[in-house]
C-alpha positions as CSV (number, residue, x, y, z in Angstrom):
1,X,81.7,89.9,78.2
2,X,84.7,90.5,76.2
3,X,87.2,87.2,76.7
4,X,90.1,87.9,78.8
5,X,93.1,86.1,77.1
6,X,96.1,85.1,79.2
7,X,99.4,82.9,78.3
8,X,101.2,81.1,80.5
9,X,103.6,78.6,80.6
10,X,103.6,75.4,83.2
11,X,106.3,73.8,83.9
12,X,106.9,70.0,84.8
13,X,109.2,68.1,87.3
14,X,112.1,67.0,85.4
15,X,113.8,65.3,88.4
16,X,111.4,62.3,88.4
17,X,110.7,61.4,85.0
18,X,112.9,62.2,82.0
19,X,110.3,61.5,79.2
20,X,108.9,63.6,76.9
21,X,105.6,65.1,79.1
22,X,104.9,68.4,77.0
23,X,103.0,66.4,74.2
24,X,101.2,64.4,76.5
25,X,100.1,67.4,78.2
26,X,98.8,69.4,74.9
27,X,96.6,66.4,73.9
28,X,95.1,66.5,77.7
29,X,94.7,70.5,77.3
30,X,92.8,70.1,73.7
31,X,90.5,68.9,75.9
32,X,89.8,71.2,78.6
33,X,87.3,74.0,77.9
34,X,88.3,77.3,77.8
35,X,91.6,76.8,76.4
36,X,92.2,78.6,73.3
37,X,96.1,77.0,72.4
38,X,98.5,74.9,73.9
39,X,102.1,73.6,72.9
40,X,104.9,72.3,74.1
41,X,108.3,74.9,74.3
42,X,110.6,72.0,76.0
43,X,110.1,68.7,76.7
44,X,109.2,69.9,80.3
45,X,107.2,72.7,79.3
46,X,103.8,73.7,78.0
47,X,102.7,77.2,76.9
48,X,99.2,77.9,77.1
49,X,96.6,80.1,76.2
50,X,93.4,80.7,77.7
51,X,89.5,82.6,78.1
52,X,90.2,84.1,82.1
53,X,86.0,84.2,81.4
54,X,85.9,80.2,81.1
55,X,88.8,78.9,83.5
56,X,92.3,80.1,85.5
57,X,96.1,78.8,85.3
58,X,94.6,77.0,89.3
59,X,92.0,74.8,86.9
60,X,94.6,73.8,84.6
61,X,97.0,72.9,86.5
62,X,94.7,71.1,89.0
63,X,93.4,68.7,85.5
64,X,96.8,68.1,84.7
65,X,97.5,67.3,88.0
66,X,94.7,65.0,88.4
67,X,95.6,63.6,85.0
68,X,99.1,62.1,86.7
69,X,101.5,64.7,85.4
70,X,103.6,66.7,88.2
71,X,104.3,70.3,88.2
72,X,107.3,71.5,89.2
73,X,107.3,72.1,92.8
74,X,110.4,74.4,93.1
75,X,110.3,76.9,95.7
76,X,110.2,80.0,93.0
77,X,107.7,77.6,90.9
78,X,105.4,77.8,94.2
79,X,105.6,81.4,94.6
80,X,104.9,82.4,90.8
81,X,102.1,80.1,90.8
82,X,100.4,81.7,93.9
83,X,100.8,85.4,92.6
84,X,99.1,84.2,89.5
85,X,96.5,82.4,91.0
86,X,96.1,85.1,93.5
87,X,96.4,88.3,90.7
88,X,93.8,86.1,88.0
89,X,91.2,85.6,91.0
90,X,91.3,89.3,92.1
91,X,90.7,90.0,88.1
92,X,87.8,87.4,87.7
93,X,86.7,89.2,90.9
94,X,86.8,93.0,89.5
95,X,85.3,91.6,85.6
96,X,82.3,90.3,88.0
97,X,81.9,93.9,90.0
98,X,82.0,95.5,87.0
99,X,79.6,93.4,85.1
100,X,77.1,93.8,88.6
101,X,77.7,97.7,88.5
102,X,76.8,97.9,85.2
103,X,73.6,96.7,85.5
104,X,73.4,98.7,88.4
105,X,73.3,101.8,86.7
106,X,77.3,102.6,87.2
107,X,76.9,102.7,91.2
108,X,79.4,101.6,93.6
109,X,78.8,99.9,96.2
110,X,81.4,102.0,98.2
111,X,79.4,105.4,96.8
112,X,75.8,103.8,98.6
113,X,78.3,102.9,101.5
114,X,79.7,106.4,102.2
115,X,76.5,108.0,101.6
116,X,74.7,106.1,104.1
117,X,77.2,106.7,107.0
118,X,77.3,110.5,105.7
119,X,73.3,110.3,106.6
120,X,74.0,109.4,110.2
121,X,74.4,111.9,112.2
122,X,77.4,110.1,114.3
123,X,79.5,110.2,111.5
124,X,83.3,110.8,111.8
125,X,83.5,113.8,108.7
126,X,81.0,116.2,110.7
127,X,82.8,118.4,112.2
128,X,81.2,119.1,115.7
129,X,83.3,122.6,116.4
130,X,81.4,126.3,116.3
131,X,82.2,128.3,112.9
132,X,84.2,130.6,114.8
133,X,86.9,127.5,116.0
134,X,86.6,125.9,112.8
135,X,88.0,129.3,111.0
136,X,90.6,129.8,113.9
137,X,92.4,126.4,112.8
């Protein structure tokens, strides 16, 4: 499977603690599996590059929170975080579906379901009107 590299910025809460957190966070992230690159952009922001096949932003942020770091919890940061979590979850699901479809000979599950439904006599796509009515309309 090809690596899917994502680049993100993680911001820490600057209100509760005024000390430089990015250096400590970079040291914690180096030990995390799947993180390829991490460096501090400012005293409260870290740039992270990671392989989506191994880890995602949610796992990285959980690891940082469990290590005692306070992430930025502003409304904008929470919305951005939720969108990224959803997009990465959907991307991971699509990667797994593509791998499963390749192993099945590139047959999509929706194709199988549609073919099964069309064979059923009460399928809604069948036009039960007589032939001359179909041509009239």
